[in-house]
N, C-alpha and C positions, 0 to 999 in steps of 0.2 A: 523557183530559184535554184534547186538542185537538179542534177541529171544522174544517170546511171554511172557516170564517170567521175562524179564529184570526189569520191574517195578511192578512185582507181589506184592500184598499187599500194594501198595502205593495208597493213596487217595490225589489227587492233585487238587487244585483250581487255575484256570487261569483267572486273571482279564482281561477285554477287549478280552475275548475269542470268541466273536461272529463273528469275521472277521479277515482277514489279518494274521499276524504272530501269533497272539494269537490262532486263529483257527488252524493253521498249527501245532503248538506245542501241542495243546489239542488232535488233531487227532493222532499224533505220540505217545503221552503218552498212549492213549487208545489202540492203536495197539500193544504196547509192554507191556500190562498187567495191567495198572493202572486203578483205578476207578477215573473218571474225573468229575469235576464240572466247569462250566464257569459262569462268571457274566459280566454284562454290563448294559447300560441304556435302550436298546431297546429290549423289550421282544420278539417281532416277529422275530427279527434277531437271538436272542439267541435260540429260539425254532427250527428254521431252522438249525442253526449250530449244535445243540445237535443231531439232526437226522443225520447229516453228520458225526459227530464224532463216534457215535456208540451206541449200546444198553446199557442202564443203565446210560447214561450221564445225569447229573443234571444241571439245569440252574436257575439262580436267577437274576431278574432285580434289580440292585443296583447301586447307584451313589457313587463311592468311595470317593467323596468329603464329603459325609455325614457320620460322624463318628458313630452315633447311628445306622444308617442303616447297616453299615459295621459290627458293633459289633453283631447285631441281626442275620445277614446272617451267620457270622462265627460260631456262637453257633449252629444255626440250621443245617448247613451243617456238622459240627463236629459230631453232634448226629446222623444225618441221614446216614452218610457215615461210622460210626463206628470209627471215629477219623481221622482228617486230618493229613497228614504226609508231605505235600508239598504245597508250595505257589509260584506262578509265578506272579510277579507284572509287568504286560504288558500294563495296561490301560494308555493311553497317549493322548496328543493333541499337535498340532503344526500349525504354519502358518508363512508366510513370511511377514515381516514388517520392515520399517525403525524404528530404536529405538526412534527417535524423534517424531514419529507419534503414538507410543504406548500409550494407555490410561491405567490408573491404573487397570481398570476392565479387559482389555485385558491381561495384564501381570498376574493378579491374576488368571484368568481363566485357564491358563496353569499350573502355579505353584500349584494351588489347586488340579488339577487332578494328575499331575505327582509326585510332591513331597509330598504334604499332603496326597493324596490318597494312595501312597506307604506306608507312615508312618501309616495311619489308619489300613490298611490291615496287615502290618507287626507287628504292636503292638498287635493287637487282636490275630493273629495267634501265635505269640510268647507266649502270656499269656496262651493260651490254652495248648501249649506244656509244659510250665513250671509247670502249675497247675496239669497236668495229669502225669507228670514225664516220658513222652515218650522220647525215645532215637532215634538218627539217623534221625531227620527230616531236611528238607532243604527248603531254600528260594532262589529263583532265580529272580534277578531284571534285567529288560531290560533297558539298558542305551543307550549311543550313542558314536560314535567315537570322538565327540568333547567335551566330559566331561572334559578333562584336558586342551584343547586348547581354548575352547570357539568357537563361530562361529558367524560371522556377519549375521544379518537379521533374526535370530531366537533366540533373546536374552532371552525370557522367558523360552524356552525349554532348552537352554544352562545352565541357572542358575538352573533350576529345576533338570535336569539330573545330574549336578555336585553334587547337594545335595543328590540325590539318591545314587550316587557313594560313597559319604562320609558316608551315612547311612549304606551301604553295608559293608564297611571296619570297621566302628565303631562297629557294632553289630557282625561281624564275630569274633571279639575278646571277646566282652562282653558276648555273648550268647554261646560261645564254651563250657563253663562250663555246659551248659544244653544239650550239644550234638545237637545243632542247627547250621547247616552250612549256610552261606550266600555267594553267588557268583553272578556274573553279566555277561551278554553278551552285547557287544557293536556292534550292527549290522551296517554295511555300507549300501549301497544302495540295498534294497530289495523291488522292486516295489509292492505296494498294491493299491487297487482301490481307497481308500479314501485319504490316505496321498499323494500319487503320484500326483493326480489331483490338490491338493492344493499347493504342493511344486514345481512341475515341469510341469506346464500346457502347456508350449510351446514346440513343437517338436524340434525346433532348439536349445533351451537351453538344452534339454535332450541329444541331440547329442554331445554337447560340454561337458556335464557332464560325459558322458560315456568315453570320452577320458582321463579323470583323473584316470581311474581305470586300473592299470597295467594288471589285468587279462583279460581286454577287454570285460567284460560282467557284468551283474547284478547278484546278488545272487538269488538262488532259495529257495523257502520257506522250502523245505525238508532239505536243507543243514543246515539251522539254527535250524530246529526242531530236527535234529539228534544230534546237539551239546547240545541242551536243555535236551534231553533224557539222554545223558551221564552225564551231570552235576547234574541231579536230581536222578541218580541211584547210587547204591552202588559201581559201577565201579570207581566212583570218590570220594570215602568216605574220602580221606585225602586232598582233595582240598577245601580250605576254605579261603574266603577273596580275591578271585582272579577274575579279569575281563578278559574275553576272547574276543578279537576282531575278527570279521569275516566280512571282507570287500574287499577281493580280492586284498589287498595291498594299498587301497586308502589312508589310513592315512600316508603312506610313501611319498606321493606326495608333502609333505611340503618341501622336498629337493629342492634347488633353480633351478636345471636343470632337475628335474624329468619330467617336462612337455613335454620334447622331446620324452619320451618313446613311446607315442601313437600318436604323432603329424603327422607322415608320415611313409611310408614303410621303412624297414631297409636299403635297397639299396639307397633310396633317402636320408635317414638320413646320411649314410656314405658319399655320395657325398657332402652333405651340410657341414659336418664336415671337409672334405678334402678342400673344397673351403674356409672355414674360416681359416684353417691352412695355406693354400697357401697365402691367403691375409695377414695374420699376418707375415709370413716369409719375405714378400717383403718390410715390413716397417723397 
């Protein structure tokens, strides 16, 4: 579907691009013709990631919570790359906690990275596009499958990601006049070294979690990266204000009896249903 020219002449910044899904997206952007920059807080990690992404990749150590630092970085990269045309807001943080145990600082630490960080980067990127008069630029925000439903035990993330989702939809309308598109991706379970160890540290819990996914497996990083390439390319030029879920069907498991889908082999499941039916008929 893609060629080496799919993202030709694109200059894309990926926040949180030093590892995980951010790195996967950055590698694919570069592979399909884009000039890529990544940012994050750890310079050593960024340097290693830039080497993995490919020749010409730029990196900047920047904390997206710091508006002044973000503003300076954006202006610098815009000049060095000959004009940024794309932004992927991927930087995030998350942890498991009972809501009653959350401290104000713990709550703010996630909201500041996810929601405020996204606003800082989006606002500065947007201003550059508006002031330069560039057309056909794009912002992609990485949200989550629980932006609309919320989720227990990850309250700061749920609140922050819901805010990013609202930001996406709001600016998709407001900035369409400047030919700036905003879309989002809501990933389901895509194992990453950092987040996975914090959110699913126990093997038995992970096994139970896997049963909730109708596809019967976790997502592969390249699958999400391919979706990101499509949404950042001219192939999707008329898609604006949309959130694409990529989760193997996990979000559909909210249905009351969907849990049976991966509970047991189908023949065993059929026997179980027949037994329940037989028991009901005798009453």
